[in-house]
Each structure stands twice: as C-alpha cells, then as structure tokens.
Backbone as a ProteinNet text record, in pm:
[ID]
protein_1_A
[PRIMARY]
MERSRTIEELVEKLKTQPRQAFDYLEVKQLAEILSRHRAKARSAIKEYRDLKRAVSLESDPIERLYLNYEGMFLRDHLRDALRLYVMVNHDFHEAQGCYMKALKAENSAPETLQETATIVKKIIVSNGVTKMSQGRLKRA
[TERTIARY]
6429.3	6409	6409.2	6336	6315.6	6458.9	6517.4	6639	6751	6750.9	6877.7	6847.3	6721.1	6702.6	6747.2	6719.9	6752.8	6903.5	6968.3	7126.6	7178.6	7114.3	7158.5	7142.3	7022.9	6999.2	7095.7	7128.1	7228.6	7375.6	7408.7	7546	7543.6	7434.6	7423.6	7430.6	7367.1	7358.3	7498.8	7576.3	7712.1	7801.5	7780.9	7860.4	7841.9	7715.7	7680.9	7728.6	7758.1	7812.7	7951.2	8055.3	8190.9	8223.9	8326.4	8367	8484.1	8484.9	8586.5	8700	8687.5	8776.6	8816.6	8950.4	9003.5	9116.6	9138.4	9252.4	9359.6	9467.2	9597.4	9564.3	9502.8	9477.1	9392.3	9298.9	9206.4	9277.8	9365.7	9444.7	9543.7	9606.1	9701.4	9626.4	9503.8	9421.4	9397.6	9362.3	9331.9	9459.8	9573.1	9702.2	9726.5	9707.6	9719.6	9620.5	9490.5	9393.5	9435.9	9479.4	9527.5	9651.2	9737.1	9850.8	9819.8	9714.3	9665.1	9593.7	9512.5	9442.6	9543	9642.6	9742.8	9811.3	9835.4	9902	9803.4	9669.5	9575.7	9565.7	9567.3	9555.9	9678.5	9795.4	9920.3	9917.9	9871.2	9856.5	9764.6	9653.4	9555.8	9616.5	9685.3	9753.2	9849.5	9932.3	10040.8	9966.4	9854.1	9794.2	9732.8	9673.9	9616.7	9718.7	9831	9934	9993.3	10011.4	10066.7	9973.2	9845.9	9744.5	9746	9763.6	9766.8	9894.6	9996.2	10114.8	10106.7	10032.8	10018.1	9923.5	9821	9734.2	9803.5	9897.9	9973.1	10072.1	10128.6	10215	10128.5	10007.1	9925.5	9902	9913.3	9890.2	9762.4	9714.7	9594.3	9466.3	9379.1	9260.8	9170.2	9147.7	9050.6	9111.2	9228	9299.2	9300	9318.1	9324.7	9188.2	9079.2	8949.5	8911.5	8947.7	8914.6	9012.9	9129.6	9216.1	9164.3	9103	9040.7	8910.3	8834.5	8730	8780.8	8882.4	8946.9	8985.9	9046.3	9090.3	8984.8	8862.4	8745.5	8724.4	8722.4	8699.1	8807.7	8926.7	9045.1	9038.6	8997.4	8981	8872.4	8762.5	8658.1	8717.6	8785	8847.1	8936.9	9026.1	9121.1	9048	8938.3	8871.2	8820.2	8758.5	8708	8812.5	8927	9034.5	9086.9	9099.2	9153.3	9049.6	8921.5	8804.8	8814.2	8820.6	8829.2	8956.4	9074.5	9198.5	9178.6	9122.2	9106	9023.8	8907.5	8820.9	8893.3	8956.5	9032.4	9141.2	9211.8	9317.1	9247.8	9143	9074.8	9036.1	8979.2	8936.2	9047.8	9160.4	9288.6	9339.4	9347.2	9404.9	9312	9183.3	9085.2	9102.3	9112.2	9121.7	9257	9365.5	9490.1	9492.1	9429.6	9420.1	9352.3	9236.3	9159.9	9234.3	9311.7	9401.3	9501.8	9576.8	9682.5	9632.1	9517	9462.8	9424.1	9370.7	9327.8	9465.8	9569.8	9687.3	9759.8	9753.4	9814.7	9737.3	9604	9520.5	9546.9	9571.1	9608.4	9745.4	9837	9973.4	9990.9	9894.8	9904.6	9935.3	9990.4	10023.5	9893	9900.5	9781.6	9766.4	9643.7	9613	9605.5	9577.2	9565.8	9667.2	9680.1	9771.4	9722.6	9590	9532.9	9551.8	9542.4	9560.9	9709.4	9804.3	9936.7	9965.4	9907.1	9925.2	9876.6	9754.3	9699.8	9785.8	9852.3	9935.8	10057	10124.4	10244.2	10222.1	10103.7	10066	10061.8	10005.4	9983	10132.6	10218.3	10351.6	10437.6	10418.1	10483.9	10431.9	10304.2	10248	10294.7	10299.3	10334.9	10483.6	10562.6	10716	10741.5	10643.3	10671.8	10728	10710	10763.4	10658.5	10694.7	10600.3	10629.2	10546.4	10557.5	10680.1	10726.9	10843.3	10966.1	10968	11087.9	11090.9	10968.2	10966.9	11026.4	11008.7	11069.2	11214.7	11259.6	11409.4	11475	11399.3	11447.4	11453	11366.9	11370.7	11486	11513.9	11618.9	11754.2	11760.6	11894.9	11946.7
10935	10966.9	10845.3	10734.5	10612.2	10542.2	10550.2	10462.8	10533.6	10660.4	10718.3	10690.7	10688.8	10652.6	10509.7	10414.1	10283.2	10265.3	10336.6	10331.9	10384.9	10496	10552.8	10461.5	10388.8	10288.5	10176.3	10124.1	10022.9	10069.8	10192.5	10242.4	10246.4	10301.7	10306.2	10173.1	10074.6	9939.1	9884.1	9905	9848.9	9917.6	10045.4	10117.8	10067.2	10025.3	9977.4	9834	9762.4	9622.2	9609	9656.5	9648.9	9507	9483.3	9353.5	9323.5	9203.8	9179.4	9090.7	9025	8921.7	8961.8	8980.2	9004	8907.3	8853	8768.5	8856.3	8780.3	8842.9	8907.7	8832.1	8868.4	8994.4	8998.5	9124.6	9246	9233	9340.2	9387.5	9293	9318.1	9395.5	9351.2	9421.2	9559	9587.6	9718	9803.9	9741.8	9809.4	9860.3	9774.7	9802.8	9918.6	9907.7	10014.7	10142.9	10137.7	10259.9	10321.5	10240.2	10296.7	10363.7	10294.6	10352.5	10485.1	10490.1	10620.2	10727.8	10691.6	10785.5	10851.3	10774.8	10818.1	10910.8	10877.3	10965.6	11097.4	11098.7	11221.4	11307	11246	11325.1	11385.2	11303.4	11360.2	11483.1	11464.9	11577.6	11699.2	11678.1	11798.7	11862.9	11778	11837.1	11918.9	11858.4	11920.6	12061.3	12060.6	12177.2	12290.9	12250.7	12346.1	12400.7	12306.1	12353	12453.3	12430	12524.6	12657.3	12661	12776.1	12858.2	12788.6	12854.3	12923.1	12849.6	12897.5	13030.2	13020	13138.4	13258.6	13232.4	13358.5	13402.6	13331	13374.8	13432.5	13401.4	13449.1	13597.3	13673.4	13820.4	13844.1	13764.4	13791.6	13763.5	13859.8	13846.5	13738.6	13719.6	13618.1	13479.2	13467.3	13328.6	13311.1	13401.4	13387.4	13356.4	13416.3	13379.8	13227.7	13180.7	13045.1	12945.7	12996.9	12909.1	12901.2	13009.3	13005.7	12914.1	12914.5	12821.2	12674	12650.9	12519.5	12488.3	12586.9	12564.8	12520.7	12576.2	12537.7	12393.6	12348.3	12199	12111.7	12155.5	12075.7	12082.4	12185.9	12197.1	12089.6	12083.8	11987.6	11843	11823.1	11681.7	11654.6	11749.8	11736.2	11703.3	11770.8	11743.4	11603.8	11563.8	11426.5	11322.8	11343.8	11242.4	11226.7	11339.5	11341.2	11274.9	11302.4	11242	11090.3	11041.1	10898.5	10830.9	10906.4	10850.7	10839.4	10940	10939.7	10823.8	10792	10689.5	10552.9	10531.5	10406.5	10393.5	10505.4	10490.7	10457.4	10505.6	10471.5	10318	10271.6	10134.4	10041.9	10082.1	9991.6	9976.2	10090.9	10085.5	10007.4	10018.6	9939.5	9793.8	9760.4	9607.9	9560.4	9635.1	9594.5	9575.7	9669.5	9661.9	9528.1	9501.1	9372.8	9249.8	9252.8	9143.5	9120.3	9218	9209.6	9171.5	9214.1	9173.6	9023.6	8977.3	8837.1	8755.9	8796.4	8738.2	8722.9	8838.8	8828.1	8740.6	8722.8	8646.9	8503	8462.1	8325.9	8287.6	8388.4	8341.9	8385.9	8417.3	8463	8345.9	8369.6	8276.7	8222.8	8090.5	8049.2	8103.9	8123	8193.5	8101.4	7980.7	7895.5	7776.2	7710.3	7595.6	7485.7	7467.5	7358.6	7371.8	7504.1	7530.1	7494.4	7537.1	7509.1	7357.5	7281.9	7133.5	7084.1	7129	7075.4	7092.5	7221.5	7252.2	7168.9	7157.1	7075.9	6931.9	6878.9	6738.3	6730.3	6822.5	6811.7	6811.8	6888	6894.8	6769	6718.8	6597.5	6478.8	6467.6	6369.9	6382.1	6504	6531.9	6508.9	6515.8	6488.7	6345.1	6260.7	6120.2	6081.6	6167.8	6138.8	6052.5	5946.1	5866.9	5859.8	5798	5812.5	5731.2	5631.1	5556.1	5643.4	5716.1	5815.2	5920.1	5965.7	6074	6034.3	5901.1	5850	5851	5798.3	5787.4	5932.7	6031.5	6163.7	6222.2	6185.3	6217.7	6163.8	6036.9	5972.4	6015.1	6068.3	6109.3	6240
9565.5	9705.5	9793.5	9749.8	9823.5	9816.6	9705.5	9691.9	9775	9773	9854.1	10004.6	10051	10187.5	10220.6	10126.5	10143.1	10142.5	10062.1	10055.9	10194.2	10243.4	10373.2	10482.1	10480.8	10584.9	10581.4	10465	10449.7	10507.1	10467.9	10513.9	10662.1	10725.4	10873.9	10938.6	10874.4	10931	10921.4	10810.8	10806	10907.5	10937.8	11024.7	11173.7	11202.9	11337.2	11362.2	11261.4	11265.6	11214.7	11294.6	11248.2	11228.7	11134.1	11109.6	11194.9	11254.5	11365.7	11297.4	11188.1	11151.5	11000.7	10979.2	10853.1	10831.9	10706	10688	10616.8	10596.7	10547.3	10402	10322.4	10184.4	10174.3	10263	10266	10311.8	10413.4	10458.8	10341	10275.6	10172.2	10054.4	10023.6	9919.3	9953.6	10079.8	10122.2	10131.6	10153.8	10142.7	10003	9897	9754.5	9717.1	9757.4	9725.3	9794.1	9910.3	9983.4	9900.3	9852.2	9777.3	9649.1	9579.1	9453.3	9479.3	9588.3	9609	9670.4	9729.2	9779	9658.9	9555.9	9430.3	9358.2	9356.4	9290.7	9361.4	9493.8	9572.1	9551.3	9549.1	9522	9394.9	9292.9	9157.6	9142.5	9216.8	9218.3	9280.1	9392.6	9453.2	9365.5	9296.2	9202.3	9095.6	9035.7	8927	8975.4	9085.9	9137.4	9162.5	9220.3	9251.8	9118.4	9023.7	8885.4	8822.3	8831.7	8776	8845.6	8988.9	9062.9	9024.4	9000.3	8958.5	8824.4	8729.3	8591	8607.4	8693	8702.8	8757.7	8852.3	8901.1	8795.5	8699	8602.8	8477.3	8466.1	8342.9	8360	8249.1	8246.7	8172.6	8084.1	7998.9	8092	8105.2	8200.7	8152	8025.9	7976.2	8000.3	7975.8	7999.1	8147.4	8240.8	8373.7	8432.2	8376.8	8411.1	8386.6	8270.6	8244.3	8324.6	8349.1	8431.8	8582.7	8615.6	8762	8759.7	8643.8	8637.6	8647.6	8574.9	8568.5	8707.8	8781.4	8921.8	9007.3	8991.6	9076.3	9056.5	8934.8	8910.2	8960.5	8952.7	9000.6	9159.2	9211.9	9358.6	9411.1	9328.5	9369.7	9353.9	9245.1	9222.9	9333.7	9379.4	9485.9	9613.9	9647.2	9769.5	9764.8	9657.9	9642.4	9651.5	9593.7	9602	9735.7	9809	9957.6	10041.1	10015	10103.5	10089	9961.2	9927.9	10007.2	9985.4	10037.8	10194	10266.3	10410.6	10439.6	10366.4	10395.6	10381.4	10272	10254.9	10362.4	10400.2	10500.5	10633.3	10668.7	10793.1	10784	10686.2	10669.1	10675	10608.8	10605	10756.1	10824.7	10960.8	11049.4	11033.6	11108.9	11085.9	10957.7	10926.2	10970	10958.6	11006.3	11153.2	11232.7	11381.2	11410.9	11345.4	11379.2	11353.8	11232.5	11193.3	11292.1	11336.6	11427.2	11565.1	11603.4	11729.1	11732.6	11627.6	11606.1	11605	11539.7	11528.7	11664.4	11743	11874.9	11964.4	11946.8	12031.6	12003.5	11877.4	11845.9	11908.7	11913.3	11964.8	12104.9	12184.2	12320.1	12413.4	12521.2	12620.6	12685.2	12725.1	12781.6	12936.2	12978	13093.7	13217.6	13199.6	13313.7	13315	13422.2	13422.2	13342.1	13348.2	13263.3	13117.9	13072	12926	12899.4	12989.1	12950.5	12952.4	13041.1	13043.2	12918.2	12867.7	12747.2	12625.1	12622.2	12508.8	12512.9	12623.3	12646.1	12614.2	12652.3	12620.5	12464.1	12392.3	12256	12183.8	12242.1	12190.2	12209.5	12320.8	12350.1	12272.1	12248.2	12168.1	12017.2	11971.6	11842	11815.9	11916.5	11904.4	11932.4	11957.4	11985.4	12110.3	12208.7	12340.4	12420.9	12466.2	12541.6	12691.9	12766.7	12912.4	12957.4	12890.8	12918.3	12900.9	12784	12756.6	12853.7	12894.2	12989	13124.6	13163.2	13283.2	13267.5	13144.2	13132.2	13134.7	13087.4	13088.6	13217.9	13321	13452	13527.1	13496.8	13566.1	13515.3	13396.1	13344.7	13408
[MASK]
++++++++++++++++++++++++++++++++++++++++++++++++++++++++++++++++++++++++++++++++++++++++++++++++++++++++++++++++++++++++++++++++++++++++++++

C-alpha cells in the first residue's frame, strides 16, 4: 500500500516537471523503441484476428469455448500492447518536438541589430578579414 502510493507520487511529480531538452541520440533511441512497440502491437492485432477467425470456423462447442477463453487473454494482451504503444508514441512526439524546438532556436535569426553585429564580427574574425582588408574591399 505504502509502496504504490510512493510510486504514484513519483509518477505525478515526473508529469508535472516536463523535460525541456533532448539530444539527438535520445530522440533516436525513442524512435527505435517506438518501432519495436509498433511491431509488437501489430503482431498482437494479427494474433487476435487470427484467433477470432479460427473461432468463427470452429464447429466443436468445447473447442470453441476454450478458444474464446484464449481470446479473452489475447484481447487483454492486445489492449496492453496498444496502451504501451500509445504511451511511447506520445513520449516520442513530445521529445521530438522539444528537440526540434531547441534546434530551431539555435539556428534562428538574431532579433536585434547588436546581435547581428556580434555574429558578423565573429564571422569576419574567423575568416581572417582585418580592418585594413575591409577598407580595401570598400574602395574596390
């Protein structure tokens, strides 16, 4: 009882503190996890559909009864697989959105003239352009 309450408190605390920064490898890892769970969910769907088809074709009542019991377990498995897939899908898209937002912020245009001048000055210095060569460029 005490342990489940503690876990619930941790989950709620994690939900209230969304993570703002993801790097490329974390987003890539989530994409791979999403792909794996998508395959598991599709497999569970196929297995459940195949069993339902087998139940509809079965004529023996005892066999049909136990196939329906098996169908109940497969339906629960399918529900859990889909629930997990939806959770991972949500987390992946949230992480990807945060990553893309941060990436766009890094590459966004400067907002003031002073920021533009600072960036241009860094480019000029890194390219080896001096004040004398700037004067020659202006005269040319």
